[in-house]
N, C-alpha and C positions, 0 to 999 in steps of 0.2 A: 610618583606621587600620578602624573597628567594619565597614566596610562590606564589607574583604577580611575580616574573619574569617568576615561572615556567609555572603558568598560561596563561603567555602572549605568551609563545615560541608554547604551547600549540595550543592554540588559531592561530596561525599565519601558525604552519602546517596543522592545518586540516583545514585554510580558502583555503591552496592551491592546496587540493585533489580533484577533480572535482567530481560534484555529480554522481552518479549511474543511467543510465537511467533500472528502471524496470516494469514489467507487473504488476497489481496485480487483485485479485479478489473481489469486491465489495459484499457483501451479500447482505448489505442495507445503509441504508446513513437516518437517524434518527432525528428528530428538538429536541426528549428526548431521554435519554438511555434508553436503552430495560429495561424488569424486567429479573433477575438473572436467570430464569428459561430460558428466551428466548436466554440469554450472554452462558449459558450454552451447548443448543443444538448447536449453532454458533461454539462452540469451539471444540465441539467433531467431528465437519461436518469436520473442521481445520483438524483436527486432527494433524502429526506430521510438516505441511506444516507452523502452525502459524496462531497466529490471533492477529491481531493488531488493536486497538481500537484510533481511531485519533479523537479530538475536532479539527473541519474545522473551516478558520476564521470567518464563515459563523454563528458561534455556534453549528452547526448541528455534529451529532457524524458518524463518517462512521467506518465501521464494514470490516475489510481489512483482506484477506486471502492470504497466500503464497506469495514468490517473485518471480514470472517465468523471464524467460531471453528472449523469442518470445511470442509477441500473440498469438501464435496458443497452445501453452501449456496451457497459463492462458485462451481463449476462450476451451478447451478443459473442464478444469476445472470446468469453471460457468455454461457450459453445463449440467453436470454432478451434480451440483447441483440444475438447474435449474429442470433436471429430478426426481428428491429428492424434492421439493418442495418449491425450495427457487426463487421463481422466479422473484426477482427483481434482483438476480445475474448480473453481470457483469463484462466486463476487463475495468479498469480503468490504469492509466499513470503515474509514479510518477518519477519525475527525482530530487533526491535525497528528501529533506521534501519539498517538495512542486509538488502537481498535474498539470498534463497539458493535453493537449487535446489528445485524443488517435489517432486523425491523425497525430498528430506534432510527438510525440514518434513511431509510425510507420515511418514516412519519416527518421527520424534521426535514426532509427534503420535500415534502407534499406540501408544509406549511410554508415551506419559501414561496413558492410555484404564485 
């Protein structure tokens, strides 16, 4: 019974924390998970920025690097990846755990300035 109370309190606290707007670099989005050697190369490219592998609602797998505060810093990193062979690399925006259109994110970011 005490565990349920702790869980409920934790859930209500986390529900009151506003989602964070972040710009991410999407290395690729695929219907099937990539082979382990490809994943190892993406991890290497991510370095200390970190790699998140996210399964989306449509069943596709999204490979995301880093969490950038501004579109410009994410765009610079995306361009670097493109120059190094990741031609599908692009900037995407996430609000909490949900992807949002990049233009919406840029408008939200501009309002925060």
